[in-house]
C-alpha positions in Angstrom: 155.0 -81.4 190.4 158.7 -82.2 190.7 161.3 -84.9 190.1 164.4 -85.2 192.3 167.3 -87.5 191.8 169.4 -88.6 194.8 172.3 -91.0 195.2 171.0 -94.2 196.9 174.2 -96.2 197.0 176.6 -98.3 195.0 176.6 -101.7 193.4 179.3 -104.2 194.4 181.3 -103.1 191.3 181.1 -99.4 192.2 178.3 -98.4 189.8 176.0 -95.8 191.4 172.4 -96.5 192.2 170.0 -93.5 192.1 166.6 -92.9 193.5 164.1 -90.7 191.6 161.5 -89.0 193.7 158.3 -87.9 192.0 156.2 -85.5 194.1 152.8 -84.1 193.2 151.1 -80.9 194.4 149.5 -82.8 197.3 152.9 -84.0 198.6 152.2 -87.6 197.6 155.4 -89.1 196.3 156.8 -92.2 194.5 160.4 -93.2 195.0 161.9 -95.4 192.3 165.4 -96.9 192.1 167.5 -97.4 189.0 168.2 -100.9 190.6 165.4 -103.1 189.3 163.3 -100.0 188.4 162.2 -100.7 192.0 159.2 -98.8 193.4 160.8 -98.5 196.9 158.4 -96.1 198.7 155.0 -94.4 198.1 153.8 -91.7 200.5 150.0 -91.3 200.7 147.9 -89.2 203.1 145.9 -91.0 205.8 142.6 -90.0 207.4 144.4 -87.7 209.9 146.3 -85.8 207.2 149.6 -87.5 207.8 151.7 -89.0 205.0 152.5 -92.7 205.4 154.9 -94.9 203.4 152.7 -97.8 202.2 155.4 -100.0 200.6 157.6 -102.7 202.1 161.2 -102.5 200.8 164.8 -101.8 201.9 167.1 -98.9 202.9 170.3 -99.9 201.0 171.6 -101.6 197.9 173.1 -104.6 199.7 169.7 -105.6 201.2 168.0 -105.1 197.8 170.4 -107.5 196.2 170.7 -110.1 198.9 167.4 -110.2 200.8 164.8 -109.3 198.2 161.5 -111.2 197.8 161.0 -109.0 194.7 159.8 -106.1 196.8 158.8 -103.3 194.3 160.9 -104.6 191.4 159.8 -104.8 187.8 159.5 -108.5 186.9 160.0 -109.9 183.3 160.2 -110.7 180.6 157.7 -113.2 181.9 156.4 -112.7 185.5 155.0 -115.4 187.7 155.6 -119.1 187.1 156.4 -121.3 184.1 155.9 -125.0 184.8 158.7 -127.3 183.9 161.0 -124.4 183.3 160.7 -124.6 179.5 158.7 -123.1 176.7 158.0 -124.1 173.1 158.0 -121.5 170.3 157.6 -122.4 166.7 158.4 -126.0 167.4 161.7 -125.2 169.2 162.0 -125.9 173.0 163.8 -123.4 175.2 165.1 -124.5 178.6 164.7 -121.7 181.2 166.2 -121.1 184.6 164.6 -123.4 187.2 164.9 -121.2 190.2 162.0 -122.5 192.3 162.3 -126.1 193.6 164.5 -126.9 190.7 161.4 -127.4 188.5 159.8 -124.0 188.0 161.0 -120.8 186.3 159.8 -118.0 188.7 159.8 -114.4 187.6 162.2 -115.2 184.7 165.0 -115.9 187.2 164.7 -112.4 188.7 167.3 -110.8 186.4 165.6 -107.4 185.9 165.1 -106.8 189.7 168.9 -107.3 190.3 170.1 -105.2 187.4 170.7 -101.5 186.8 168.3 -99.7 184.5 168.9 -96.4 182.7 166.7 -93.5 183.7 165.6 -90.2 182.2 163.2 -87.6 183.5 160.6 -87.3 180.7 158.4 -84.6 182.4 157.8 -82.9 185.7 155.6 -85.8 186.7 157.4 -88.8 185.2 160.6 -90.9 184.8 161.3 -93.5 182.1 163.4 -96.5 183.0 164.9 -98.7 180.3 166.7 -102.1 180.2 168.0 -104.5 177.6 167.8 -108.2 178.3 170.2 -110.3 176.2 169.1 -112.9 173.7 169.0 -116.2 175.6 169.2 -114.6 179.1 167.7 -117.2 181.5 166.7 -119.2 178.4 164.3 -116.7 176.8 164.8 -116.0 173.1 165.4 -112.6 171.6 167.1 -109.4 172.8 164.4 -107.6 174.7 164.4 -103.8 174.9 162.1 -102.8 177.8 160.8 -99.4 179.0 158.8 -98.7 182.1 157.4 -95.2 182.8 156.3 -94.1 186.2 154.0 -91.1 186.3 152.4 -89.5 189.3 149.4 -87.2 188.7 147.6 -84.7 190.9 144.7 -87.0 191.4 147.2 -89.2 193.4 147.4 -91.8 190.8 150.6 -93.7 190.0 150.6 -94.8 186.4 153.1 -97.6 185.5 153.3 -98.0 181.7 155.3 -100.8 180.1 156.7 -101.2 176.6 158.9 -104.0 175.2 160.1 -105.3 171.8 162.1 -108.5 171.1 164.3 -109.4 168.2 162.8 -112.9 168.2 159.4 -114.4 168.8 159.0 -114.6 172.6 156.6 -114.5 175.5 156.3 -111.1 177.3 154.4 -110.5 180.5 155.6 -107.8 182.9 154.5 -106.7 186.3 155.6 -104.7 189.4 156.0 -106.8 192.5 155.2 -104.1 195.1 154.2 -105.2 198.6 151.6 -102.8 200.0 150.5 -102.2 203.6 148.0 -99.3 203.5 148.4 -98.7 207.2 152.1 -98.1 206.7 155.1 -100.5 206.1 155.8 -100.6 209.8 152.3 -101.3 211.0 152.0 -105.0 211.4 150.0 -107.5 209.2 147.5 -106.7 206.5 144.8 -109.2 207.6 142.3 -106.5 208.6 142.6 -104.7 205.2 139.5 -104.8 203.1 139.8 -106.0 199.5 137.6 -106.1 196.4 138.6 -107.9 193.2 136.4 -107.9 190.1 136.8 -111.5 189.2 134.3 -114.4 189.0 137.1 -117.0 188.6 140.6 -117.8 189.8 143.3 -119.9 188.0 143.5 -123.3 189.7 147.0 -124.4 190.7 148.5 -127.7 191.7 150.7 -128.4 194.8 153.6 -126.6 193.1 151.5 -123.5 192.3 151.5 -124.3 188.6 148.1 -123.8 186.8 146.2 -126.9 186.0 144.5 -125.2 183.0 141.2 -124.8 184.8 139.8 -121.4 185.9 137.4 -122.1 188.8 134.3 -120.2 190.1 134.8 -118.2 193.3 131.2 -118.3 194.3 130.7 -119.5 197.8 134.4 -119.9 198.4 137.2 -118.1 200.3 138.2 -116.6 197.0 135.1 -114.5 196.5 136.2 -110.9 196.7 133.6 -109.5 194.3 132.3 -107.5 197.3 134.7 -105.9 199.7 136.0 -108.5 202.2 138.5 -108.5 205.0 141.6 -110.3 203.8 142.1 -112.3 207.0 138.4 -113.5 207.2 139.0 -116.8 205.4 142.7 -116.9 204.7 143.1 -119.9 206.9 140.2 -121.7 205.3 140.2 -125.4 204.3 139.9 -124.8 200.5 142.5 -127.1 198.8 143.8 -124.1 196.9 144.7 -122.2 200.1 146.4 -125.4 201.5 148.5 -125.6 198.3 149.8 -122.0 198.6 149.7 -121.3 202.4 147.1 -118.6 201.9 146.2 -116.3 199.0 148.7 -116.5 196.1 146.5 -116.9 193.0 145.7 -115.3 189.7 142.2 -113.7 189.6 140.7 -113.7 186.1 139.4 -110.1 185.5 135.8 -109.9 184.4 135.0 -108.6 181.0 138.6 -108.2 179.9 138.9 -106.3 176.7 142.4 -104.7 176.9 141.0 -101.3 178.0 142.1 -99.6 181.2 139.6 -100.6 183.8 139.2 -100.6 187.6 139.8 -104.2 188.7 140.4 -104.0 192.5 140.1 -101.8 195.6 142.0 -102.2 198.8 141.6 -100.2 202.1 143.7 -99.9 205.2 141.6 -100.3 208.3 143.7 -98.0 210.5 144.9 -95.4 208.0 141.7 -95.1 206.0 143.9 -95.1 202.8 142.0 -96.6 199.9 143.9 -97.8 196.8 142.0 -98.3 193.5 143.7 -100.5 190.9 143.3 -100.2 187.2 144.9 -102.2 184.4 144.8 -103.1 180.8 145.7 -106.7 181.6 143.5 -109.8 182.0 144.7 -111.0 185.4 146.0 -110.0 188.8 148.0 -112.1 191.2 146.7 -111.5 194.7 149.5 -112.6 197.1 149.1 -112.1 200.8 152.8 -112.3 201.8 152.5 -115.8 203.1 156.2 -116.5 202.7 157.7 -113.4 204.2 160.0 -114.6 207.0 161.0 -111.5 209.0 163.8 -110.2 206.8 164.9 -106.7 207.9 163.4 -103.9 205.8 163.2 -100.1 206.1 164.4 -98.7 209.4 165.2 -102.2 210.6 161.6 -103.2 210.6 161.2 -106.9 210.0 158.9 -108.0 207.1 156.9 -110.6 208.9 154.5 -113.1 207.4 151.5 -111.3 205.8 152.9 -107.8 206.6 152.3 -106.8 203.0 150.1 -107.9 200.0 150.7 -107.8 196.3 148.3 -107.1 193.4 150.4 -108.0 190.4 148.6 -107.2 187.2 149.5 -109.8 184.5 148.7 -112.3 181.8 147.9 -115.5 183.5 150.8 -117.6 185.0 152.1 -120.4 182.8 150.3 -119.1 179.8 152.8 -120.7 177.3 151.4 -124.1 178.3 147.7 -123.3 178.2 146.2 -122.4 174.8 142.9 -121.2 176.3 144.6 -118.5 178.4 144.9 -115.0 177.0 148.0 -115.2 174.7 151.2 -113.3 175.5 153.4 -114.6 172.6 154.8 -111.6 170.7 156.3 -111.8 167.2 159.8 -110.4 166.6 159.5 -106.6 166.4 155.9 -106.5 167.7 155.5 -104.1 170.6 154.2 -105.2 174.0 152.3 -102.4 175.8 150.4 -102.4 179.1 149.4 -100.0 181.8 148.6 -100.3 185.5 147.4 -97.5 187.8 147.4 -97.4 191.6 145.2 -94.5 192.6 145.0 -93.4 196.3 142.3 -91.6 198.2 140.9 -91.4 201.7 
């Protein structure tokens, strides 16, 4: 096991951005930037014994700042969407940044993905990234101290552990917005990938992708991934939910959620043979099929075309502050938020 630090580039104000490369004994490696604690690359072995980079992202700081659709960044303090761009805590209303259609707070305004994080090597297999979000930043109350630890083990598992504490009562819900293509970032669309998600229900959304408060049964629908299913098989189906979001972009409600670390999804590249097992302690996972990628230039000049990558963003449900029946993610001042997600790779 080893950790290497290399200079990646500079911010517009001259501050340096570093990339930390964690490599295990099998030569699998995770590449993480101090900009946004971004998971920029992950190299996994394919069925022919070749290492493939299975993440969409960028080659320079400028593109990370100007072109990003959240590729690989840590998103918080509240990931996903908050309808109406406001929350109520203890009878007080907080207005949030409305950065989607002028009516929705998406990914808390994206602050954490555009900011520099501090990093320290904590062991031969792990790096800890930390960031402090100011009280009132994008409208969220409390100064929030956040830590994210990336650890790569010899069973080819990338563990992402999150911790956060706020000085005021606030909502906390963190994820990583990695776009995966298990055939390689430069290999075309992901429609022939197979996917399994252990979820009987999805969170229904309206035409603005805001949850209605209902979680609907996937049985007999295009959303039934309880057995492995090819992603492209029904993505152009006529289900109203697919029409609202242009394809898959929904929270799947994990079965038998109890806060323990459990396997909740499996994805497999049809060409590479690379399989990714996903584990999390969280109650939901946003399956997003890259419907809104529009050909922006990524690594080695390769365009990120529509559906050239997919996301499995582990999370509390979107818009939780407005739905009392959703698993709660309101944390008291000084109360520690903790969660863990694991992406484990095999052939």
